C-alpha positions as a Python dict, from the first residue, in 0.01 Angstrom:
ca = {
    (1, 'M'): (0, 0, 0),
    (2, 'A'): (358, -40, 156),
    (3, 'A'): (501, -382, 156),
    (4, 'P'): (471, -587, 453),
    (5, 'R'): (827, -560, 703),
    (6, 'T'): (983, -762, 904),
    (7, 'I'): (1178, -554, 1183),
    (8, 'S'): (1441, -698, 1425),
    (9, 'L'): (1513, -588, 1761),
    (10, 'D'): (1712, -642, 2017),
    (11, 'A'): (1490, -649, 2302),
    (12, 'M'): (1740, -653, 2577),
    (13, 'G'): (1888, -347, 2476),
    (14, 'G'): (1933, -7, 2625),
    (15, 'D'): (1880, 125, 2994),
    (16, 'H'): (1494, -61, 3042),
    (17, 'G'): (1517, -356, 2775),
    (18, 'P'): (1173, -468, 2687),
    (19, 'A'): (982, -221, 2920),
    (20, 'I'): (1072, 27, 2613),
    (21, 'V'): (1125, -216, 2346),
    (22, 'V'): (808, -360, 2348),
    (23, 'P'): (559, -39, 2396),
    (24, 'G'): (786, 122, 2117),
    (25, 'A'): (740, -165, 1913),
    (26, 'A'): (335, -151, 1989),
    (27, 'L'): (349, 226, 1897),
    (28, 'A'): (499, 136, 1543),
    (29, 'L'): (260, -101, 1472),
    (30, 'E'): (19, 176, 1520),
    (31, 'R'): (175, 365, 1216),
    (32, 'H'): (210, 64, 1011),
    (33, 'P'): (-13, -199, 1050),
    (34, 'N'): (138, -442, 766),
    (35, 'V'): (476, -503, 986),
    (36, 'Q'): (589, -793, 1223),
    (37, 'F'): (857, -807, 1518),
    (38, 'L'): (1104, -1025, 1568),
    (39, 'L'): (1211, -980, 1939),
    (40, 'F'): (1515, -1131, 2032),
    (41, 'G'): (1617, -1171, 2404),
    (42, 'N'): (1510, -1320, 2732),
    (43, 'E'): (1112, -1515, 2670),
    (44, 'A'): (1081, -1462, 3056),
    (45, 'R'): (1109, -1074, 3052),
    (46, 'I'): (986, -986, 2676),
    (47, 'A'): (643, -1229, 2728),
    (48, 'P'): (487, -1071, 3060),
    (49, 'C'): (527, -666, 2848),
    (50, 'L'): (431, -839, 2510),
    (51, 'A'): (91, -943, 2666),
    (52, 'D'): (10, -589, 2778),
    (53, 'Y'): (-3, -561, 2383),
    (54, 'P'): (-237, -801, 2232),
    (55, 'A'): (-234, -675, 1824),
    (56, 'L'): (148, -701, 1890),
    (57, 'A'): (169, -997, 2063),
    (58, 'E'): (-32, -1158, 1695),
    (59, 'R'): (254, -976, 1503),
    (60, 'S'): (593, -1087, 1687),
    (61, 'R'): (786, -1381, 1726),
    (62, 'I'): (1008, -1422, 2059),
    (63, 'I'): (1321, -1566, 1982),
    (64, 'H'): (1519, -1688, 2381),
    (65, 'T'): (1844, -1605, 2389),
    (66, 'D'): (2017, -1606, 2756),
    (67, 'I'): (2321, -1354, 2611),
    (68, 'V'): (2303, -997, 2678),
    (69, 'V'): (2554, -764, 2559),
    (70, 'E'): (2572, -503, 2857),
    (71, 'M'): (2612, -130, 2820),
    (72, 'Q'): (2965, -105, 2985),
    (73, 'D'): (3104, -392, 2776),
    (74, 'K'): (3352, -318, 2532),
    (75, 'P'): (3354, -354, 2192),
    (76, 'S'): (3609, -627, 2170),
    (77, 'Q'): (3478, -797, 2454),
    (78, 'A'): (3132, -794, 2359),
    (79, 'V'): (3233, -985, 2042),
    (80, 'R'): (3386, -1234, 2180),
    (81, 'R'): (3141, -1279, 2420),
    (82, 'G'): (2826, -1170, 2242),
    (83, 'R'): (2777, -1395, 1936),
    (84, 'G'): (2441, -1563, 2012),
    (85, 'S'): (2362, -1250, 2219),
    (86, 'S'): (2023, -1049, 2136),
    (87, 'M'): (2181, -786, 1962),
    (88, 'W'): (2415, -1037, 1739),
    (89, 'L'): (2114, -1230, 1677),
    (90, 'S'): (1896, -889, 1568),
    (91, 'I'): (2144, -803, 1336),
    (92, 'E'): (2213, -1155, 1202),
    (93, 'A'): (1845, -1180, 1094),
    (94, 'V'): (1895, -897, 877),
    (95, 'Q'): (2225, -1018, 734),
    (96, 'K'): (2012, -1358, 666),
    (97, 'G'): (1715, -1147, 477),
    (98, 'E'): (1437, -1281, 767),
    (99, 'A'): (1399, -864, 876),
    (100, 'D'): (1455, -623, 679),
    (101, 'F'): (1647, -392, 924),
    (102, 'A'): (1722, -412, 1274),
    (103, 'V'): (1685, -172, 1570),
    (104, 'S'): (1850, -153, 1935),
    (105, 'A'): (1887, 81, 2216),
    (106, 'G'): (2216, -118, 2336),
    (107, 'N'): (2610, -49, 2341),
    (108, 'T'): (2682, 163, 2049),
    (109, 'G'): (3052, 46, 2040),
    (110, 'A'): (2914, -309, 2047),
    (111, 'L'): (2651, -283, 1841),
    (112, 'M'): (2840, -92, 1538),
    (113, 'A'): (3142, -372, 1594),
    (114, 'M'): (2862, -670, 1521),
    (115, 'A'): (2714, -493, 1258),
    (116, 'K'): (3025, -434, 1062),
    (117, 'L'): (3141, -807, 1176),
    (118, 'V'): (2822, -953, 1045),
    (119, 'L'): (2665, -709, 790),
    (120, 'K'): (3002, -610, 629),
    (121, 'T'): (3066, -275, 450),
    (122, 'M'): (2953, -210, 133),
    (123, 'P'): (3144, -230, -213),
    (124, 'G'): (3441, 3, -164),
    (125, 'I'): (3337, 127, 169),
    (126, 'E'): (3670, 172, 382),
    (127, 'R'): (3455, 300, 699),
    (128, 'P'): (3092, 295, 817),
    (129, 'A'): (2932, 602, 997),
    (130, 'I'): (2683, 685, 1240),
    (131, 'A'): (2410, 932, 1112),
    (132, 'G'): (2206, 1156, 1281),
    (133, 'Q'): (1864, 1331, 1267),
    (134, 'W'): (1941, 1744, 1412),
    (135, 'P'): (1718, 2019, 1492),
    (136, 'T'): (1752, 2341, 1319),
    (137, 'I'): (1553, 2633, 1269),
    (138, 'A'): (1432, 2504, 906),
    (139, 'R'): (1376, 2137, 928),
    (140, 'P'): (1579, 1868, 1076),
    (141, 'S'): (1923, 1780, 893),
    (142, 'I'): (2137, 1468, 869),
    (143, 'V'): (2471, 1497, 1067),
    (144, 'L'): (2729, 1233, 1012),
    (145, 'D'): (2997, 1104, 1153),
    (146, 'L'): (2849, 1109, 1463),
    (147, 'G'): (3154, 915, 1653),
    (148, 'A'): (3194, 567, 1422),
    (149, 'N'): (3538, 683, 1361),
    (150, 'I'): (3863, 917, 1458),
    (151, 'G'): (3951, 1102, 1168),
    (152, 'A'): (3857, 1071, 778),
    (153, 'T'): (4070, 1068, 479),
    (154, 'A'): (3951, 1284, 181),
    (155, 'R'): (3775, 969, -13),
    (156, 'Q'): (3592, 868, 303),
    (157, 'L'): (3435, 1236, 345),
    (158, 'A'): (3322, 1186, 26),
    (159, 'D'): (3158, 839, 76),
    (160, 'F'): (2994, 964, 417),
    (161, 'A'): (2841, 1268, 188),
    (162, 'M'): (2709, 1011, -31),
    (163, 'M'): (2582, 820, 257),
    (164, 'G'): (2392, 1119, 410),
    (165, 'A'): (2238, 1224, 69),
    (166, 'A'): (2104, 876, 48),
    (167, 'M'): (1965, 886, 399),
    (168, 'A'): (1808, 1268, 382),
    (169, 'R'): (1616, 1110, 41),
    (170, 'A'): (1534, 804, 257),
    (171, 'I'): (1417, 983, 540),
    (172, 'F'): (1314, 1386, 409),
    (173, 'H'): (1193, 1295, 84),
    (174, 'I'): (1472, 1548, -90),
    (175, 'E'): (1555, 1433, -442),
    (176, 'R'): (1849, 1636, -456),
    (177, 'P'): (1978, 1734, -72),
    (178, 'R'): (2241, 2006, 13),
    (179, 'V'): (2510, 1849, 86),
    (180, 'G'): (2813, 2064, 318),
    (181, 'L'): (3118, 1998, 480),
    (182, 'L'): (3177, 2077, 830),
    (183, 'N'): (3531, 2335, 792),
    (184, 'I'): (3629, 2597, 1073),
    (185, 'G'): (3560, 2818, 800),
    (186, 'V'): (3405, 2902, 444),
    (187, 'E'): (3727, 3016, 266),
    (188, 'E'): (3858, 2770, 76),
    (189, 'I'): (4226, 2785, 201),
    (190, 'K'): (4112, 2713, 564),
    (191, 'G'): (4099, 2350, 693),
    (192, 'I'): (4316, 2053, 709),
    (193, 'E'): (4440, 1888, 400),
    (194, 'E'): (4175, 1575, 382),
    (195, 'V'): (3854, 1827, 448),
    (196, 'R'): (4000, 2114, 123),
    (197, 'Q'): (4046, 1750, -66),
    (198, 'A'): (3713, 1647, -28),
    (199, 'H'): (3583, 2010, -95),
    (200, 'A'): (3772, 1997, -432),
    (201, 'W'): (3619, 1636, -492),
    (202, 'L'): (3241, 1712, -421),
    (203, 'K'): (3285, 2039, -633),
    (204, 'E'): (3407, 1919, -954),
    (205, 'N'): (3222, 1625, -996),
    (206, 'D'): (2868, 1584, -1091),
    (207, 'L'): (2681, 1381, -825),
    (208, 'P'): (2324, 1320, -706),
    (209, 'F'): (2277, 1552, -497),
    (210, 'T'): (2364, 1995, -470),
    (211, 'Y'): (2711, 2026, -306),
    (212, 'H'): (2669, 2319, -91),
    (213, 'G'): (3041, 2393, -3),
    (214, 'F'): (3192, 2420, 373),
    (215, 'V'): (2958, 2510, 640),
    (216, 'E'): (3090, 2613, 1000),
    (217, 'G'): (2992, 2503, 1339),
    (218, 'D'): (2707, 2767, 1413),
    (219, 'Q'): (2546, 2726, 1097),
    (220, 'I'): (2449, 2369, 1160),
    (221, 'G'): (2121, 2504, 1335),
    (222, 'Q'): (2020, 2728, 1107),
    (223, 'G'): (1960, 2466, 815),
    (224, 'V'): (2179, 2581, 554),
    (225, 'V'): (2234, 2220, 417),
    (226, 'D'): (2047, 1885, 434),
    (227, 'V'): (2342, 1743, 497),
    (228, 'V'): (2681, 1815, 752),
    (229, 'V'): (2938, 1580, 680),
    (230, 'V'): (3258, 1564, 927),
    (231, 'E'): (3477, 1317, 1079),
    (232, 'G'): (3364, 1130, 1383),
    (233, 'Y'): (3600, 1266, 1629),
    (234, 'A'): (3470, 1593, 1559),
    (235, 'G'): (3118, 1524, 1504),
    (236, 'N'): (3066, 1355, 1854),
    (237, 'I'): (3205, 1657, 2000),
    (238, 'A'): (2975, 1920, 1807),
    (239, 'L'): (2659, 1644, 1905),
    (240, 'K'): (2754, 1642, 2287),
    (241, 'T'): (2810, 2033, 2283),
    (242, 'A'): (2470, 2077, 2148),
    (243, 'E'): (2318, 1827, 2399),
    (244, 'G'): (2472, 2042, 2665),
    (245, 'T'): (2346, 2345, 2551),
    (246, 'A'): (2005, 2270, 2464),
    (247, 'K'): (2016, 2160, 2868),
    (248, 'Q'): (2174, 2470, 2989),
    (249, 'M'): (1939, 2671, 2815),
    (250, 'A'): (1641, 2463, 2931),
    (251, 'T'): (1753, 2542, 3281),
    (252, 'Y'): (1828, 2880, 3201),
    (253, 'V'): (1452, 2899, 3082),
    (254, 'R'): (1338, 2702, 3388),
    (255, 'E'): (1515, 2954, 3632),
    (256, 'A'): (1395, 3245, 3483),
    (257, 'L'): (1009, 3134, 3470),
    (258, 'T'): (1003, 3033, 3822),
    (259, 'S'): (1242, 3319, 3969),
    (260, 'S'): (920, 3576, 4094),
    (261, 'F'): (547, 3555, 4115),
    (262, 'A'): (497, 3752, 3818),
    (263, 'A'): (749, 3576, 3599),
    (264, 'R'): (514, 3218, 3726),
    (265, 'I'): (199, 3452, 3582),
    (266, 'G'): (370, 3530, 3305),
    (267, 'A'): (488, 3173, 3217),
    (268, 'L'): (119, 3072, 3289),
    (269, 'L'): (50, 3309, 3001),
    (270, 'A'): (277, 3168, 2784),
    (271, 'R'): (178, 2788, 2872),
    (272, 'G'): (94, 2725, 2512),
    (273, 'G'): (421, 2859, 2341),
    (274, 'L'): (621, 2654, 2600),
    (275, 'L'): (471, 2326, 2529),
    (276, 'A'): (512, 2380, 2142),
    (277, 'L'): (875, 2506, 2216),
    (278, 'K'): (935, 2193, 2461),
    (279, 'E'): (799, 1973, 2162),
    (280, 'R'): (1018, 2103, 1854),
    (281, 'M'): (1300, 2060, 2099),
    (282, 'D'): (1214, 1721, 2203),
    (283, 'P'): (1501, 1501, 2111),
    (284, 'R'): (1278, 1144, 2093),
    (285, 'R'): (1144, 1287, 1777),
    (286, 'L'): (1497, 1253, 1636),
    (287, 'N'): (1569, 975, 1784),
    (288, 'G'): (1746, 665, 1558),
    (289, 'G'): (2063, 693, 1429),
    (290, 'P'): (2169, 456, 1115),
    (291, 'F'): (2510, 265, 1060),
    (292, 'L'): (2587, 387, 672),
    (293, 'G'): (2804, 182, 479),
    (294, 'L'): (2685, -155, 567),
    (295, 'N'): (2486, -447, 342),
    (296, 'G'): (2222, -417, 535),
    (297, 'I'): (2014, -113, 778),
    (298, 'A'): (2083, -136, 1162),
    (299, 'I'): (1927, 129, 1364),
    (300, 'K'): (2113, 257, 1686),
    (301, 'S'): (1866, 413, 1960),
    (302, 'H'): (1934, 594, 2254),
    (303, 'G'): (1981, 409, 2536),
    (304, 'G'): (1787, 614, 2785),
    (305, 'T'): (1497, 688, 2562),
    (306, 'D'): (1096, 577, 2653),
    (307, 'A'): (877, 394, 2363),
    (308, 'F'): (817, 705, 2195),
    (309, 'G'): (1162, 780, 2122),
    (310, 'F'): (1208, 391, 2047),
    (311, 'S'): (943, 381, 1805),
    (312, 'K'): (1064, 723, 1597),
    (313, 'A'): (1382, 503, 1568),
    (314, 'I'): (1197, 231, 1401),
    (315, 'E'): (1020, 460, 1180),
    (316, 'V'): (1430, 544, 1071),
    (317, 'G'): (1446, 226, 966),
    (318, 'Y'): (1130, 196, 810),
    (319, 'N'): (1128, 497, 587),
    (320, 'M'): (1492, 372, 511),
    (321, 'A'): (1388, 33, 374),
    (322, 'E'): (1097, 179, 192),
    (323, 'S'): (1310, 411, 28),
    (324, 'D'): (1540, 100, -108),
    (325, 'I'): (1825, 277, 10),
    (326, 'L'): (2082, 10, -43),
    (327, 'A'): (2081, -22, -377),
    (328, 'R'): (2088, 360, -474),
    (329, 'L'): (2321, 381, -274),
    (330, 'A'): (2520, 102, -379),
    (331, 'A'): (2473, 217, -762),
    (332, 'D'): (2585, 586, -643),
    (333, 'L'): (2877, 474, -434),
    (334, 'E'): (3031, 243, -774),
    (335, 'A'): (2959, 613, -963),
    (336, 'L'): (3165, 816, -720),
    (337, 'H'): (3442, 585, -646),
    (338, 'G'): (3485, 551, -1050),
    (339, 'K'): (3477, 945, -1055),
    (340, 'L'): (3766, 1001, -770),
    (341, 'G'): (3940, 675, -914),
    (342, 'K'): (4023, 873, -1235),
    (343, 'A'): (4097, 1185, -1040),
    (344, 'Q'): (4346, 1004, -845),
    (345, 'Q'): (4526, 863, -1193),
    (346, 'V'): (4484, 1204, -1329),
    (347, 'Q'): (4684, 1384, -993),
    (348, 'E'): (4959, 1120, -1021),
}
């Protein structure tokens, strides 16, 4: 039987606050009846929502605070004024060992800044990364960094590869994930120096994953690898482009299926297949992006998601906690940094 878990939630985060966080927690409790919740935020707003879910109320404790980080707050402002906020306290509970992981749908920049300040980075890690699940024609893959950093050195890209592999083991239960570096081509002469250097290191060393090599942007959705590594600027652009393309294609399909009487009849006949397609493309199913490289698990949920989507973000944190990801990742990173240090000494 799985060990009891305590989950820390920023109940005020996101576009809807407790109205989504509480029912999302209730869905998570149905899947994992042994968990407990710490709900940080305004008790006057949380308590009425919690009253609708008696089973959840029995497994939850509200920690009141009036301070809330707003979605429009700049990270620097949030850190200065956000100590004692629902976001800060939910992360602090992880740092204190009171919770196994934290989930927030709040301001991404503020959450990253607070998580890095409170949890600190793992030994040897220069920058944490935001990872996310990406739908493919095979099974979902992990893509990182999705926007925590602008630019990355070869060593940081190698760290991202190790982090992404650890997440793939935790979420997909793949012992040796396939890892690829996003590049403008698969030829070894292509790409910027940092990417080519990271490629050389990953190719030459024995690592706890299978290094595939370079992958191009159109291969992400094909599922050729389990983990795609990219620096945050390009990663965020790729993510937003994919999201926009998905919405564009959905609009095209909807317009085509309602363009005429015959098309509407065809849509009715194909209803089962269309519903299956809609479910497969549902972004809520893959909601929840962890900040990797920290001494604790912090999960970012999409701010506009619903209860189902928020429960999926909780699921990501639960799987990571169950896999003991931090201990194994720390050992893997220590081994990697030792190899990279020897490689740099040889070059010098």
